[in-house]
N, C-alpha and C positions, 0 to 999 in steps of 0.2 A: 312874507305871507306864510301863515301856519300850514303845516302839512295836513292834507286831507286824510282823515281817519276812516272814511267810509265811502261807499258808492251805493246808489240806488239801482235796483234791478227788478225784474219781474219773473216769477216762476209760475207755470201752470200747476194745477193740483197733480196732474199725471207726472210731470217732471219731478215734483217734490217727492211723490211716492216712489218713483223709480230711483231717485238719488238716494233715498233712505234705504231702499231695498238692496242697492248695489254697494252700500257702505260709503258713498261719497259724502253724505251728510250724516253726522253722528247725532244720535238722540240721547245724550247723557242726562242724568237727573241733576241738572245744574240748579234747578229751583228746589225749594224746600219740598219734602214729600207731599204730593197732592195729586189726586187723580180725579178728573172730571166725572161727575155723575152723568148717567146716560141722558138725562134731561138737557144738560148743557150741550151734549153732542147733537141731540135733536135740534136744538135752537141754532147751532152752527150751520147745519145743513139747510134749515129753513131760511136763514139769512142769505146764504149763498144762492139758493134757488130763486129768491126774490131779487137778487142782484144787489143786495145791501153790502156795504164794506164791512169787513170782519177784522180789521186791524193789520198792522205791520208785523212782519217776522224779522227777527234780529239774528243774523248769522255772524260768526267770527271765523276768519281764515285761520287754519291751524298752523300754517307756515311750513307744513311738512313737504319734503321733496316729492315730486311725482313718482309714484310707484313705491314709496317707502312702506316698509312692513311693520306690523305691530311687534312688540317685544314679547318673546317667550311663547309665540304661537306658530302655527304652520304658515307656510309662505303665501297662502291664499288670503290671509287677513291683511288687507292694505289699510293704511292710515287714512282717515277721512280728510277731505279738503276743507270742509266747513263743519262747525259744530253749532248747535242751536242754543242761543242764549235766551231769547224770548220767543214764545210761541210753541213751546214743547207740547202743551196739552192739546192745542189745536192740531198740530201735526201728528201727534199720537192718535188722536181721534180719526183724522183723515186716513192715516195709514191703516188703522185697524178696520175701519168700515170698508175702505176701497179694496183691501186684500183679504178680509175675513180673518186676520190674525188675532190672536188672543192678547190681552193686556194684563198687566200685573196690578191688582188693586192694592190699597194701602194696608190691607190685612194679609198680603202676600198670596192671596188666592188668584188663580188664573181664570179669566172670564172673557167672553166675547161681547162686544158692543153690538147689539142688534137694534137697528132703526127701521121702522116701517114707514110706508108711504101710501097715501090714498090718492090715486090719480084724479078721481072725480072732482076733488076740490083742493088738490095740492097740499094736503095735510100730512105733516110728519108726526110720528109718535114713537115712543119707546115700546118695543114689542113686548107683549104680555100674552097670557093664555087666551084672553078674549080676542085679541087681534089675530093670533094664530088661526083662529077659526073663522075669522071674518073675511069673506072673499073680496070685499071692497078694498082690502089692503094688500100690498106686496109686503109680506111679513118681514123680509130681510133684504134690504136693498143691496147688500154686499154682492148678491148673486149677479147683479147687473154688470159688474166689472170683471167677472171671471170669464174665461175663454168661452165664447159663444153665449155668454150669459144674457145679453140684452134680448136677443131674439127668442131664446128659450123662455126667459122670464116673462116677456110680453105675451107670448103665445099661451103660456100656462095661466097667466092672470086673466086674459080675455076668455079663456075656456072656463075658468072657475066662476067668473062673474056672470057669464052667459048661462051657466047652468042654474043660477039662482034667479035671474031676472032677464027680461028682454033688453038687448042692447042693439040699437039701430046703427046704421052705417055712420051717421054723423057723430054719435057719441063715441063709437069705436075709434074714429079718427081723432077725436078730442083726447081720449084716454091715451092713445099711442103718442100723441104730441107731448102730453104731460110726462110720459115715461122717457121719451127722447130728451126732453129738457133736463130731466133728472140725470140721465146718462151723461149728458154733456157737461155736467159739473166737473168732470175731469179736466176740462179746459178753463175752469174758473181761474182768473189771474190773481196771484198773491203778490203784493208789494213786499220786497225784501230789502232790508238795509244790511249790507255786508261790511263788517268792520275789518280793517286791515290787520294782518298778522303783527304789525308793528305796534298796535294798540296794547298798552299794558293793562293789568287787571283793574287798576283804579279807574282808568278811563272807561273800560268796559262796564264796570259796576255803575259808574255815574250815568253813562248813556242808558243803561238798562233801567235804572230808577226813573229817568226822565221820560222814557217812552212806554214803560211798562204800566199796564192798567190794572194789575192784580194786587198791587201794594206789596209785592214780594221784595225782600232785601237779600242780596247775595252775601255770603260769608266767605272768608278766605278758603275754608276747606272745600267749598264748592268748586273753586278753580283747580285745585289739585285733583279732586275726583274727576273733573272734566278732562284734565290731561291724562288721567288713567284710562278714561273711556276712549280717548283718541289713540294713545300710544301703547296702552297695556290693559286692554279690556278684560282679559282673563283675571288679572290681579284685582280689578274692581269687582268683578263677579264673585270671586272667592271671598273678598271682604264682605260683600253684601250677604252672601249665603251664610257666612259665619254669624253675622249679626242676626240674621233671620232665625237661625237654629238656636240662638241663645234664648229666644222667646218661647220655644216649644219643647216641653218635656218629652222625653222618649222612653219607651219601655225596652227598647232593644238597641244595642250598639252604643258606641261612644258618641257623645254630643257635647257641645259647649254650653248647654243649658245649665243655669245656676240660679241661686236664690238672691244674688246680690245686685246684678245689673243686667239690663237688656240693652247693650250698647248700640248706638247708631254708628254707621260707617265713619262719620267725621271724628268720633271719639277714638276709635281704634286706629284711625289714620294718624292721629296725634301721637299715639304710643309708638307707631311704626316710625314716624319721622324722628321722634326722640331717640329711638334705638339706632336708626340708620345714620343720622347726621348730628345727634346731640343738639338738636334745635327744637324750639317750641313756637317761634314766630313763623306762622305759615306763609306770611307774605314773602319772606326771604326764601322759603322752601320752593315756592312757585317759580321764582326766578331761577333757582338751581335746576329744577326739573325741566324748565324750558330749554336748558342747555345753552344759555347765552354765554358767549365769550366775554370775559370781563374786560378785555382790552378793546375789542371792536364793537361789542354790543350785539353782534349778529348771532343767530342761533347756530349751534354746532351739533349736528346729528350724533357725532361720536361722543361728545360730552353728555348729551341728553341720554343716550343709551347707557353710559356708565353710571349716571345718577339713578336711573331707573333700575339698573342692576342692583345697586346698593339698597334701594327701596324694596325690591323684590326679595332680597335675602333677609332683610329685617322683617318683612311681612310674614315670611315663612315661620319665623320664630314666634311672632305675635299670634298667629293662627294655629300654632301647634297645640293640640289638645292637652298633651302632657304638661307643657309649660303653663297653660291656662289654669288647669285644675290644681297644679302644684302651687301656683301663686294664690289661688283662692283659699288654700289652706292657711295662708298667712293671715287673711281676714278672720278666719275661724279662730286661729290662735290669739288674735288680738281681741277676741270677745264679741265680734260682730256676727250676728246670726242670719241676717237677711236684709233685703232692701229697705224694710221699714226702719232699720237702724242706720241707714245711710242718708246723710244730708248733703254730701259732696261726691258726685260721681267722678269729678276730676281727681279726687284723692285716690280713687281706685285706678283710674287710667294711668296716672303718672307714677303711682307706686308699682303698677305692673311693668311700666317701662324700666324703672330702676331694677326690678327683679330680673328682667331679661338681660339688662346690661351686666348685672352682677353675675348671672349664670353663664351668659355667652361670652362676654368679653373678659371677665375676671375669674371665671371658673370657681366661683364660690360654691362649696358643697351645699346641696339642697337643704339639709337639716340646719346648717348654720344660716343660710340665706333666709329660711323661714323665720328664724328668730329676729334677724336684723330688719327684715321688711315688715314684720308684725309691729315692731316698735316704731318704724318709720310711718306706717299707715296710721297707727294710733295717734302719733304726734301730728301728722298732716291733717287728719280728719278733725281732731279735737281743736286745733288752732286755726282751722279754716285757711290752711296755708295756700291752697290753690283756688281761692275765691278772688273776685275782682280782677285785677290785672295779673292773672296767673301766669301768662306767658313769660313775663320778666322773671318771676320767681322760679319757674321751672328751669329757665336757662341759667339762672344763678346757681341752682342746685347742681345742674349738669356740669357747669364750669368747674365745680369743685373737684371733678374727677380728671381734669385735663392732665395733671402731672402724675397720675397713677399709671404705672406701667401695665401694659396689657398682660393679663394673667395673674396680677398681684391681688389675690383674694384678701389678704390682710389689709392692704392699702385701701381697697374699696370699702371694706367694713369700717375701717378707721374714719374715713371721710363721712360716711352716713351717721355713724355713732356720734361723732363730734357735733354735727348739725343738730341731731336730736337732743343731745345734752345741753348745747348752747341755747336751744329753744325752750326746753322744759327745765327752767332754772328754779331755784328755791322761791324766787319772787312769783314765778308762774303758779306754782302749787299753792302758795300761801296767800297770794293777793289776786292774781289775774283769774284763776279758775273759780274761786269763791264768788268773785264779782260776775263772772260769766253765768254762774248758776242763779243769779238774781234776775230771773226771767220766768215767763209762763209759756214760752214757746215749746211746743211738743216736739219739734225737730231741732231744738238747740243742740249744737255739737257738744256742749258741756254735759247736757242731760244724757245724750247718747253715749258719751264716754263713761258716765257713771253706770249706765245699764251694762255696757261692755265690761266694766270692772266687776259688777256682780256676777257676770258669766265667768270671768277669769278666776275669781275666788270660789266659784261654785256655790254661791249663796243660795239659801232657801228663800222661797217667797215668804213674806212676812207672816208669821203665825201659821206656818205650813211646813210639811215635810217634803213638799215638792220643790225641785230645783228651778231657779229662774231660767237657766239656760235650756232646760228640757221643755219648759212651758213656752219658750220663745222659738222653738224649732219650726221654721217655716215649712218644712217638708211634711210634718205630721200634725201640726196644730192648726185645726180648721177654725174652731171657735177660739176667741182670744183665750190663750192659756192663762194670762194674768192681765190685770188692769191696774192703772194708776189710781190709787185711792187717797182721798183727802184725809190727812191725819187730823187736822182741825176741820171738822165738817163745814161744808158750805153754809148750811142753814145756821149753824152756831155762830160762824163769823159774821153773818149778816145781822144776827141779833146783837152782836158786839159792836155793830156800827163800822165794821171793816168794809170800806167802799171799794168797788171796782172788781170786775172779774179777774183782771190781771193779777191783782194782789192776792185774791183768794186762791187762784190757780197757780201760785208760785211753784216752781220746780221743787223747792225745799219743803213744800207742804204736801207732796205726793209721795206715796210709797207703793211698791209693787206687791200686790196680793193676788192669790188665785181668784179667777173671775167670779166664782160663786161666793167668795167671801166679801165681795164689794157690796155689802148689804146696806140697806137704808138704815141709818142710825139717827135719823131725824136731826134734832138740834142738840144732841147730847155733847157735852164737852169731853175732851180726851180723858180727863180725870174720872169720868163715869164709865164710858164705854170700854176703855182700854183694859182695866182689871177684869171686866166682865168677859171680854173676848179671850184674854189669857186663860181664864178658868174654863171657858167652853172648849178651847182648842186642846187643852191638856199638853201644851208644849213643855218638855223637860227644861229645868232651869238652865242647864248647861247649853242646850240648843237655843233657848231664848236669849241668853247672853250673847251668843254668837250672832244671832239674827239682829239684835239691837246694835251690835258693832257694825255689821255690814250695811244695815239700813240706816246707819248714821243717826241714831236717835240720841239726843243729848241726855245727860243725867237729869232725872226728874222732869223730863220734857213735858209731861202732861200738866205741870203746874206753871210752866213758863208763860210770860206774856207772848202773844203771837209774834211780834216783831223780833223779840229776843230769841225765840225758838228758831225762826228762819235764819237769823244771823249765825247762831251756833251750828245749826244743821248744815248750812252751806260749807262751813269749814271742815266739818266731819266728813261730808260727802267728798270734798276735795282730797282729804286724807285717804279715803277708801280708794279713790281713783289712783292716787300716787302709789299706794301699796300694791294695787293690782298691776299697775304698769311695771313696777319693779320685778314682778314675777315673770314678765316676758323675757327677761334676761336669764332666767333660771333654766338651764338645760334639762332639768328634771321635770319642768312643767310641760304638760301636754293635755289639751282639752279632751274630754271623753264625752261623746254624745251618743244618745240611744240609737241603736240600729233599727232600720225599718223591718217590719215583719214580713214573712213570706206569704203569698196568696194561697188560699185553699181552693182547690178545684174539685167540684162535684157536679154530676149531671143533674139536669132538671127536666121534668116532663114538659111536653109541648103544651102551650097555653095560648089562649086567644090574646091578640096584641094588646087589648086594653087591660088585660090582667097581668101582663108582664111588668115587673117593677125593677128598680135599680138593684134591689137585693138579689133578684134572679141573675142579673149580670155578674154580680159578685160571686154568687154560688157557682156559676158556670165558668168563672175565670176570665170572662170577657173584660171585667174591670177588677182592680185590686183596691182594697181599703187604703185610703190615703192618696188615691189617684187625683191628680189635678185636672179639673175641667176648666176650659177657657172659652171665651168668646172674643176673638181678636178685634171685631168691629167695635165693641164697647170697651175693649181693653180691661176685662175683668176676669177674675179667677175664683173658682169655688173648689171645694174638696169633698170627696166621697168618704162618708164615715162607714164604720164597720157594720152598722145596722141598716145601711141603705139610705139613710138621710143625707141631705146635702147641706154643707156648712158654707155660708157666704156672709162676709162682713160681720162676723160675730154672732150670727143667728143660725139656728138649725131649722131646716125646712124638710117637711115630710115628702114633698114632691119636687121634681125637677122644675116644673112650671112655677112653683112658688118661689124658688130661688131665682129663676130667670126673670120673673116679674119684678122682683126686688132689684136685680142688677140692671135691667133695662129701663125700669120706670114706667112700665105699661104691660098690658096683657101679651103674653108670648107663649109659644109652645116649647116647653123646656127640652123636650126630646130632640127638637130640631135646633134649639138655641145653643146647647152646650156641646163642645167637642172634646174628645179625648184622644191622646196620642196612642197609636197602636203600631203593630209591626208593619202595617200597610199604610201608615201615615195618619194624619189627622182625620177623624171620622166623627160624625154626629152620633149621639147615643141612639137616635132612631135607627140608624143603619146597623148598629150593634144588636139592637133589639130584633131587627128583621132577620139578621143572621142566626140569632138564637132560635127564633121561631122556625126558620127554614131547616135548621139542623135537627129539630125535634128534641 
């Protein structure tokens, strides 16, 4: 007979809330990030009030010994007996409403879930301003379950409604009964399936999928993050806080914010695991962190603690701001200027892991490591090394270091350099890369490698004196600094019966020009518009020759048949990439990027609210030119320009609301929509405006 993996039991709502509050039941984010809207919480309480079933909960025994303590925290932090696999949102909602606790939204803001109840007809609603003023509603049912809350809430409700209209004895009794029934929801029974600690992650995942109603799929990282919540909650919180801070630019103090990646906890967890255990297959890592004895198969608390200690040590290195920003300089050296140039975040994550291994385990000097990892990242990103079944590839790369003695910097560098050289062979440069450039994909790794190459060689934009890498600076360029321009115009090719957008928009038919030079040239052939543009721009012959080289224009390209032009240019583009990549090994090479300007602070006279503009915030020093504005809900960014206009998605807007309407896709109040990072945290521009008015 098969071993029973579960048992059925029943918990009342009050016991669930108490168990969560005491830490006996853990509430980890085992599911993909998702927070119920208040309307779903309202529906949950409505269903419970009506006696409807609201689904099973799925718990998993942690297997921790009674009284076991969490790793790395004070002795009061005990390890939970159970963790929640399915039902997190329902339990979070119940706990938040019953206790009045705040919840964390998916934009990382703290908020309270406020549900209202109308006893006269047993209607639940999400509390808003109108309900707050309506005496027919109990505006916040959380008050019922606070100490003395039922009596005080009922008394206050009856007093408020009686002051508005006459309430006879029969109705008063009916209203009290409705409130009593609401209060008694704390005794509502929840059916719980408790999985045994002996169940492995595959069994848990399969059971989860079979009974889960939300269509959510668990991933291997979820199980490790869950173990962190159970045995090392501080470590998980530190990891999540680091990832959160990567999203938000700050004007004061050190921050992990950057222009390349806004990592999720599972991504940095992979880097940590690679550094700590030289592993990438998280399934194996889960078994290690459970501390199972390989001979008996039973959990060993000592072994578990030892494995978590290794994980904690590695995470300290991963979350170290000096390490993080030193590594990001490798991407800058490799010619990559921001997340718009990144097609593989895995390439960032695992290059960072190798950077840390080189620095921590092999003591490679930072300057030398920057050169090595810049070449590695360029190779890994360009070849899509960590796409598809990347775990196998990562472990293969890590295994190459097995025989390198700890502290042997030369050995570490030799292993990585050999892999790079063995990957980027002559055949790659002369055959594979030109073939990869035969695409119209705007996020093609081959195209991004070519753009990175233009940054490395410090190329001008075509027919311009402005540098490509300066125009691609994500920190200061709001409107597109440069655009990809058709060398053989679209309308011309259609007249020539070239069929298909993919063929017209081939990578080899596009060149980087300053945005205002991407002019409409109608259906003119290159042989007509090109000489005209050269004459208008007045580019010196020597500069033009250099631009023609870096922009990979074939000899007499304007006279070539389109297909022949594409074929020749692909080879020349690959040659440019090869030349630029070679510079990464040159110790004399160092990218030079423009520095941000300092803000100018001057006082402004008091003005009426409607007369205050963004330019006033700039003049007062409340904002600085180039400041990034964000809206976490819509996951959009805008930029403040020196003249007070707002740049969003390649367009300048004279007002905040114009930019927010474009970002949100509907009418919005831009002053409330956009947030800026300040010394006191994220704030709406409306609050900055109010401070300015108050200060006079």
